[in-house]
Every structure is written in C-alpha cells, then in structure tokens.
C-alpha positions, 0 to 999 in steps of 0.5 A: 527543475531548471528550464532549458531555454533555446539560445538564439544566435543573431549573426553580427550585422555587417559593418557599413562602408563609408562615402568620402567626397573630394570636391573643388574647382578645376586645378584644385588637386581633386584627382591627385587626392583621390589617387593618394587615398587609393594608393594608401588603401593599396599599401594597407593591402586592400583591393581597389577598383578605380572608375572614370567617366568615358567622357574624359578623354584627356588621357588614354581611355583606360586611365585617370589623369591628374593635371600634374601628370600622374596616371592611374589605370581605371575602368571607363564607364558611360551613362547608359544603364548597362554602364552604371550597372557594370560598376556593381559587377566590377565591385562585386568580388573581393573589392574593398575600396572604389574610387570614382573620378569626375563624378559630376558627369554621371547621371542620377542613377549612380546614386543608388549604386553608390548607396548599394556599395556602401551598404555592402560594407565598401569604402567609396571615394569620389572626386568631382567638381562641386560647381559648373562653369556657371558657378552653380551646383554641378549634377549629382554632386549636391546629393552625393555631398549630402550623403557623404560621411566626409567632405574635403573641399579643395581650393586652387589659386586664382589665376588673376589675383593669386587668392584662394579660388573655388570657381572654374572660369571657362574661357572661349576665344579669350573671353569668359563663356556665356551662361547659355553655352553647353554645360559639358566641355572637357578641357584643361588650362586651354579652356579653364582657369581657377578664379576667386569669387571676385575675379569669376565672371559669368552672365546673369541667368536668362530669367535674371536678365529680364528684370535688369 
C-alpha cells in the first residue's frame, strides 16, 4: 500500500533589499548621483521615497539641493526618536526605493531603521560625507559603509592644485578652521573647499599637541 505523505509547502523567503552608499567630500557630486539613481528607479516604474535631514536649510526645506542647482522633493526628518521612526512609517506602504541625503547628520538610531528597510526587501540608497572637516570619519558613515552592499566613493577637484580630492576644507574668515571648532556647520562654496591630501590643512588633535 502506497504511503500518502502530507506535503508541506514552505513559502518562498522574501528577497532582501540592498544598501548602496554614495560618499565623498563636498562638491564631489554625491547628491547629483543620488538623484540620478532615484530618477532611474522611477523610470523603471518603482515607487521612490526621498528623505533629507532637517538641518540642511540650503534649499526649501521640502527639497534636497545639489551644488549644480538640481532640486528634488524630499521629506525633512530631524534627529528625534519620532522623526527617525517616521521614516519607517513613510516607507511602509508601496515604497520600493528609499533615498536618504546627508546621512552623516543622522544619529546612530537610523542604523536599525535602515536595516529594517533592507529586511523588508527595499533598496536603500544613501549619500553622505565620509570625512568631517577635520578629516576624520563622520558620524554613522563608517558603520553604514561597513554594512553596505556597494560603495561609490566620489572625488572632487582640489581647489588649490587641481588634483583629485577627498577632503572638505572648512574656511573661517579666510583661514582653515580650527580642530576644536563645532563639528556641524552647513554651507557651500562660501564655507568649504575641496582639497587633496597635500593641500588639506588642519591642526593636530588636542592629545597629539601635548607631545609636540
């Protein structure tokens, strides 16, 4: 007699999403590249959500703005727990791709949010400065870069010598900023210059100065 065995159907596991990081110095084209990828997703009939940090007030607060003048509508998000959770709410229904600009300004609480979006099968594309004005890793960017499926590091052109650059030189009253100056200062050409490693100028860290 032939055994009749119950067939167990296991639902297919939902494909995970992916995390793409676009990083580099000021004026390297990060926001332009983010916009390009989001436009391509829309051309492919995907639904796109664009997020910006509320600290960036260089354009209308409902837009992200590239240095070449391009604009794209975006949802401004602050660093409060309610603000960070709002990203999950905005991305919960019918969203395929999430683009986040100026990621370096967000707190570490955005990391589990990004991971959750990826686990939901969404494509997350983020852009941000990998180095701050001191030439040191900026905020959550090192962790996000370690978790990324792909990283595109863009270079600018050194404003001093014309070589490829990946540092953001902050200028205050015509002089390089001091190491102890505030970390956060949103600005453009009036505040920052792209510099190569040779032309980049910054004081030593306070603990390094003790031994000089």
